[in-house]
N, C-alpha and C positions, 0 to 999 in steps of 0.2 A: 617492501614485503618480499617474501618468497612464495611464488603460486604453488599451493600446494596440490600434489598430485597424488590419487588414490593407489596408482600403481609404483610410485616410488619406492626404492629400498632403501632402509637406513638403519643405523645403529642408536637404539633408545639411548639420549644422552644421559640420563640418570642411572642408567644400568652402567654405563662406563663410567661415572662416578662411584658408585658403588664398588665397582672392580677395581678403581684406583686407589680406595681407600683399603681394600681388603690387601691388595701387592704393597701398599708403603707399610702396612702393620707387619706384614710377611718378612717383608725385606729389610725392616727398620730403618728407612730412607723415607724423610718426609720430602725428598725432591723427585721422587721415583713416577715417572709419566706411564700411563697404558693408553695404547693406541691398539687399533683395528688393522691387519695385515693380511696378506696370502698365507703367509706362515707364523706360527708362534714361534718368538725367538726373546732371549734377553741379551740386551746390548748394555754389556757394564760400564763403557767409558762413557755413554749417553746418557745412564741411568734410565733406561727406556726398557718397557715390558711391553709385547704385541699378543694380541689375542687373535687367531686364526678366523679368518672369515667363514669357514668351512661349518662352524657352528650357527652363524647367523642364516645359513641357508636351511638349515633344518627344521622342518615341520614337524619337530619332536617336541614333548614335554622335557626332556632331560639337556636340550641345547644349554640351558643355563647352568647345569652343571658340567658340561663339556667345557665350556668360559672360565670356570671357576679352575678345572684341573690344569687347562693352562695357566692361570696365573700361580696355582700351588707349585707346577714344574719350575716356573719361572722365576717369580719372586723370592720363592722358598728354596726349592730345588736346586737351580743354576746360581744363585745368588749366595748359596751357603755352603754348598757340595762341590760346585762343579771347580776345578782347576784350569783356570785360563790360560796359564803358562804352557800346561801341556797341549791344551786345544790351540793354541797360535802354532807350536811348534810342529803336531800334526798336520794341520791345514797347509803350512809351509812344504812338508813332505809330499802332500797330494798332488803338487802342482808337477812333480816328476813322475807319478806312478800312473799308470794305467787304470782304467776304470773309478776315475778320482769320484764321480757324483755318486756311484754304488757305496765307495768307500765311506765318502762323508756322510750320507744318510744313514749308513748303518751304524757309525759311530754316532749319529745324533740321537738314532733310535734306542742303542744300548744305553747311553748315558742317561737317557729319559727312563729306562725302566730301572737301573741302577739308582737315582736319585729319588724316584718313587717310592723305592723301599725305604730309603733313608728318610724321605720327609713322612711317611707314615709311622717309622719308629718313633719320630719325635712327635707328631701330630695324629694321631689314630683317627682322629675325628676327619681326616680328607678321604676315608675310604670311601663314603658315599659318591664323590664327585669321580674318584679314580674308577669305580666299578661302570658308572654310567660311562665314563669315556672307553673302557673295554668294550662294554656293549655295542656302542656305537661304531666303534672303529672296527670290531669284528665284522659286522654287516659291509663295513665301506671296503675292507681290504680283502674281504671274498669276493665282493662284485669286482675290485679292481683285479685280484688275481685271475677271472677269467676273461676280463676284458683283455688282458695284456697276452693272456694264453692265447687267445683267438688270433693276435698279431704276431704270435711267435716273439715277444720282446721278452726273452729269457731271463735278463735281470732283475726288471721290473717283476716278472713272475716270481724270481726266487726272494725278491724284498719282502714281496707281500706273504709269501709263504714263510718268510721269518717272522713276521709279525706274529702271525696265528700260530705258529710254535711257541713265542713267546709267550702269549696268552693261553697256552694248553689248549687251543683249539687247532690241532696240525691238519694238514691236509696232504694229499697225496702229489708229489712232483712229478711233473712229466719226465719222459726218457731222456732229455737232452740234457736235465740236470738232476736228474735222479741221484747221480754220485755224491752230491754236495750234501744229502739227508744226515749222513752220520754226525760230519761236523756241524750241521746246524744243531741238531740234538745235543751234541756236547755244549755249544758255547750257550744254548737256550738253559740248559740245566743249571749252569752254575753263573749265568748272568745276573741274579737277584743277590749272590754273595759278593760280586766284585767290589772291593774296598775302595778303588779310587779312580779317578779318570785314567790315570797312567794304565789301570787294568784293563779299563775300557779298550785302549788302545790296542794293547796286547793281543785281546781276544778277536778284534777286528783284523789284525793282522796273520791272527793264525786263522780265522775262516778264510781270508782272501789268499793264502799261500797258494792254493791249489786251483784257483780260480783262472779258467780259460779266458785268453784274451779274444776268443772268437765270438764272442757274444756281444762287442761293443760295450757299451755303457747304457747306464738307465735312461729312459726318455722322460720319466715322470719325476716330479720333487714332491715329495710328501712332507720331509723335514729338512729343516736347516739349522745352523748355529753360527752366531756371528764371533768371530773371536776380537779380543781387547785390540784396541788400536796401536798401530807399532808406533807412532811418533808419538805417543803418549809417554812420557818418563816415568819409572816406577817411583823414584824420589819426589814426585810432586805430591803434595797433600790433596786430600780431598776437595777441600775447596777451592784449590787452584785447578782442579780438573774438572770442576763444576763451571767455572768461570769461562772455559775456553770455549771458542768456537769451533765445533768438531764438523766434517764432513766425511759421509759415509761411502765408500766404495764399492762396496760390494754389492752384487747383484744374483738375485736369485735365478733360478732356472724354473720356469713355469710349468705347470702342468696343463697342457695345452687342452686335455680331454675335459678337465672339469672346470676350467677357470673362464668366467665371463669377464674378459678384458676391461669392457666399458663400464662393470659395476665394480670390479675388484681392486684395480689398479689405475691410475692416472699419474703415469710418468711425466716428470717437469724437467725442462731444461731451462738455464739461465745462462748468461753470458760468463758468471764467475763459477759455473757448475756445469761441467761437460759430461755429467754422467747422470743417469735416470736416479730418481728419489725411491728409496726402497718402500715409502708408507703409501697406504692409498691415501689419495687429496692432499699430499703434504706439499705446500708452497712456499714455506718459511725457507729465506736463505740461511745455509748452513756455515758458509765463509761471508766475511765482509770485515771491513774496517769499523773499529769501534769509534765512536765519535761522543763529544761531550756534549752537553746541553746545549739548547738554542737561547742565546739572551739571558741577563741577569737581571731585569727590571723587574721591581716587586713594590708593591704598596697594600696598606693594611684595606682588606676587603671589609665591605660594610653589609648592612643586612639585607639579603634576600636578593635585590636586582642584579647585583654584579657578579653573581654565583655562574654566569653563562658567559661573562665578558670573553673569555677564551682559555681553554687549556691543550697544550699540544704534549704528545707522547716524543719522546728522545731515545735513540738507540746509544744507550752507554752501557757500562760497568753496572750492576745493581748486585745485589746480595740476593742470590737465589732469582726468584720471578717474582719480587715486590717492587712495583713501578710505583709507589706511593708519593715519593719525592720528588716526582717530574715540576719543572717550573713549566707556565704557560707563558705563550705572548699572543696576542689579539692578530689578526690579520694586518692593522694598522699598527701605530707605533704607542698603541695605549700599553702600559705595562699593566699586570693584574696579580691578584693575589697568588703568592704561593701556597702550593698545597700541603696540609698537614701530614702526618703519617697515617692519619684514620681516613683519610678521603682519598682511597685507592680507585682509580679508574678500572681496573681489572688486566688481567694478563692478556685477555683477546683485545683490549683496546690501547694497547702499550705505543701505537703510532696513530692514533686516533688525535684528531686536532678540532677544538671546539670553536666555531666562528659566531660571535652575536651578529647578527643582522639589523641594522638600524633601523627604528621604526619610522614610519613616514605617516603624514596625515591621510585619513580616509578621504576619498574622491566622493563626490556628491553621488555618484552611483551607488557606491557601495552602501552610504548612510541610507539611502533609498532601501536598498536591501535588507538591512538591518531591521529597518522600521516595519518592515513587511513580514519578516520572521519573528520580530518581536510581537505584532498584533496577532501571528497564528499561534503563537504558544502561549497568550493572555489567557484562554480558557482553561489550560493547565496549570499555568501559573497562579492564578488567582485561588484555587482552591488549595494549592500546596501552601500558601502563604497564610492563609486563613486556619487550616490544620494545624502549621506550627505556632501561629499567634495564640491558638486555642490551648495549645499545650504549656505555654508559656503563662498563661493566666491560671490556669489550673496550679500550676507548680506556686504562683504569688498567692492565690487564694487557700491554699492548703491550710490546715489549721496548726497553729503554732502554739497553742495552750494546750493546757491539761495533758502535760507530758511527765514522763516518769524523771527526768533529770534535766538541768537548766538552771534559769533563776528561779526562787522560791516566789511564789504567788503570795497575794495579800490574802486570797480566800482560803484561810486555814480551819474553817468549820468542817470540811470534808474528812479531817483526820478522825471524827469523833463518828461521821454518817456513814462514810466509805468502808467499805472491806480492803479496797486496793486504791487508795487516794491518789488522784496525778494533781500534785501540788506546785507542779513547775512549766515555766513557760521559756520561750527563745523570742529575741528580736528577730527582727525581719533584717537579715543582712544585704547590706549591695554586694553583689556580684556581678562579674562578666557574665553573662548567659552564654555567650559565644566564642568561649575562651578555645577558639580553633583556627586554622588558616589551611586552605586548599591548595594545591596546584594540580591544572591540568595540563598533561602532556597530550599531545595530538601527533599520531603519526601522519606525514605528509610524504608517503611514500607513492609511487606512481601508481600503485593498484587502488588508491583511494578515488581516482577520477570519477568513480560513480557513486561515489558515499559522502562526499565532501561538503555537500549542498544539505544534507540530513545531520550530518555532525555539525555544523555551525548551528543547526537549529536546537540540538543538544547542549551544544556550549553556550547558546544564548539563554537557554531557561538555567543552567546553572549559574550564569554570570548576574543576570537579572534577580533572581531568588536570593544568591549571597551577599549582591549589593544590598538588598532591600533589607539584609538583616545586618548589615555591617560587621561583614566576616572579610577581612583580607583574603584575596586569591590571585591567582596568576593563570594566564593561558599562552603556553608556548608551543609552537610547531617546530618538529624537527626531521632532518632528512640528512642523507650523505650525498655527497656529489659521486656519483658513480664513476662518470668519466675522468675526474682529477684523481681518483683514489688509486694508489699503486702502492708496493711493498714498503714504500719509504714515508708515505703520509696517508691518511685516509681523513679529508676535510669534512665537517659535519656542520652543519649550519644549524642555528638555533635562533628562532624568530619569536621572542617573547611579545606577542601583541597585545597582552595586558599584564601589567609587572604588578606586585604586592602594593606599593606606594600609591598607585595609580587607580586601583582596582574599586574605588569606593568613589571616585570621581565621577559624574554624571558625563556621558558622550564617549566613553571610552568603549564600548560595544561594537561600532562600526569596525573597530580596528581588527577585529576576528574576520571579517568578511575578506580580508586579505590573505587569510591562508588557503595555499592550491596546493595540489597534488603534485610531487617533485620527483626525486629518484627512489634510492634504498633507505634504509631506515635500522641503525645500531641501536636497540631498545636497550640495552644494559648500560652504555655510554652516556645514554641522555636520561635514564633512571638515577643513575649515581649523581650527575650533575644537579639534577632535579632535588635530590635528597640534599646535597651540599648546602642548595639555597635554603630547604626547610629548617634544617638543624639550626641554623641563625636565627629562626626566628623564634620569639619570645613565649607565642601562644602555647599551650597545655597541650591541645590536641592538634594533631596535624595528618592531612590525609593527602595523597597522592594517586589520582586516577590516570591510568594509558588509555587512549582510545586509540584502537588498533584494529586490522583487519587481516591480521595472519602473523604468523611466526616472524622473526626478524630476519634479514637478508641484507648483507652487506660485503664489502671487499675481504675476502678470506674470514668469513664469518659464518657461512654455511654450516658447517660443521659444530660449532661450539657456541652459536648464537644463541640455542635455548639455554644451554647451560649457563651461560656468561648473563644472559637475562635473570635466569631464576635465581643465581648468585646473588644480583644486584638486589633482587627484590627481597631476599633472605636477609642481606644485611641490611636493608632498610628497616623492615619490621624489629630487628634487634635493636635499632636505634630509636624506635617508639614510634614510627610512621608507619601509618595504615595504607597498604598499598592496595589498590584493586586495579583489573585488568577488564577493560571494556571490550568485548569483542564485536564487531561490527561486520554481519555476514550480509550476503547479497542472496537470498535464497536459504532455504533450510541448511543450516551448518552440517557439513560432513563431521562424521565419528573423531576424525583424525583431527581436526579442526577443534572441537570440544577437548580431545584428550592433551592437545598442544598447552590448550590456556589453562586447563587444569595442572598441568604439568609445570608451567611456568609459575602461576598464581595459586594455587591450591583451590581452595574452595572459595576464597574470595576474587570470584572472577564472576563476571557477567556476560552470557552469549546472548545478543539481539539477532534473531533469527531474520529479519527483513529490515532492510534500512527505515520503512514506513513505519516501524514500530520503536524507533530511536525514543521519540519522547515519552510515551507510555511505560517503557522501560528504565529511562532516565527518572520520571517523578518518583517512583516508590524509593529509588535508590538513594535520591538526594534527601528524600523525608527520611529515611532511615538514618542516614549519617548526620543530619542536623538534630534530629530528636538524641541519638547518641551524645551529644555535646551538650546538651541541657545540665 
């Protein structure tokens, strides 16, 4: 798991999903991605829109509107109204010009103003977000104006004053740059009427013609724009462009006065990549050799137990980001079933490999421990079984005669004596009262070291109760090998201590005592594999429970682990599987922890405040699930 820190700053993953959906709709691109970065920009060749981290730092109710305004400008404005051929040419010219940073940022600012007007003409409903953007930026640039003025950074002062002039909140220019006020007014007056990107370039050239070289260049960075990659031929189709591996070579100038480098940008370097990454916490390789799948062996999978036998991601050409058709190999020589197109492991798990750990016989010590736990839960288990049996008896003894429909009764005299005669009955039909299967997933991450014993008590209660009612079930521990995980492969071990086929056989319980805290946890991957096993079952009702003590944490999984797990839960529920998250806390859970569970599992989550309360909380949950199966 990931240890939760109440001081940690992060982007709400579900806000990111909403912004991504909005961007895809506006850009008419199903492959468009949204990320957070120091600046907001649109990378046409990478189908990427970034939202500025400036909005995430604001303690303001309008910060969401600010994020939306970034999406409107990039996914709608830049995507539909910006001519990137002009952008490419102009940025090439800047390399031979003085004050390139000022010229580039002024170009970006004027282009934003132009495409804002174009966007509002097409979609007037965007006005609310753009107005919030102006209000927030007005305060920001007025503060920055004073900041740069104190330090006599005159081009920075001029740029801040330019923005205030554009939004009709002008300020007085200090004497050193006062002579540029008329040209600034002229550009600001006609900026919203500029017809295209070329006109923006001419406006920047007009203003900068008389700009003195004595001021140096801007020291801060407020806006940026990324040109289209030069090595991308225009005659290639969009599908060809999307499938190519691309590397980003641009590096933004940073505003050192405003940026916290530890929170907003974590540059990475790899042997293949000699330049720093543009995006925050971006660890994926952007260059590399495309390889084919690993192995070709396959066999028809059987029900349940072989679902975890081994699934391995492979880096190969794919259609967009669909990794459904991966083949897998076990860590040994055993081939396993090929994944069908409906059995996606998720984009975040494309390099995850599932390894099935073989079962071993329980030791005498493990058998003794299980017997002790079984004796401890007996006072809880017996009342639970009695209440379940009572519910069954009530169903069997419920009246099946004197009905309004069914088979005609022989007692027909009531036709004459009763106003509303009940003349029908139904035969007692034989039915499988427990047409259900349960799958129990156990987070075996390192942070479970102080909760595993109590978790085993809850698992024992489940196992003994389900076995007494002849309900097939499985118990599987999962963890990721943190030491072996890298960019190419992330081994995930699954230890199925109780399988569906063996769950009703006496003497299986002690195997659960073999579960121990290990390393990391990739919950979304584990849920998808458990679902693949459940959907092969013939039972009508299928239930998946995940026992965990925190949000997912694994290699390159911190940023998207919550989203990936939530998507896995949604996919499972769409396939008719009831998914319940059981959060195990060691003390009163924090609000952040409750929100995380609610975010992933919705209202079908159970938060257990202390490990000592596990049996008392598990009992009503189990009773509710069983009674729903009647």
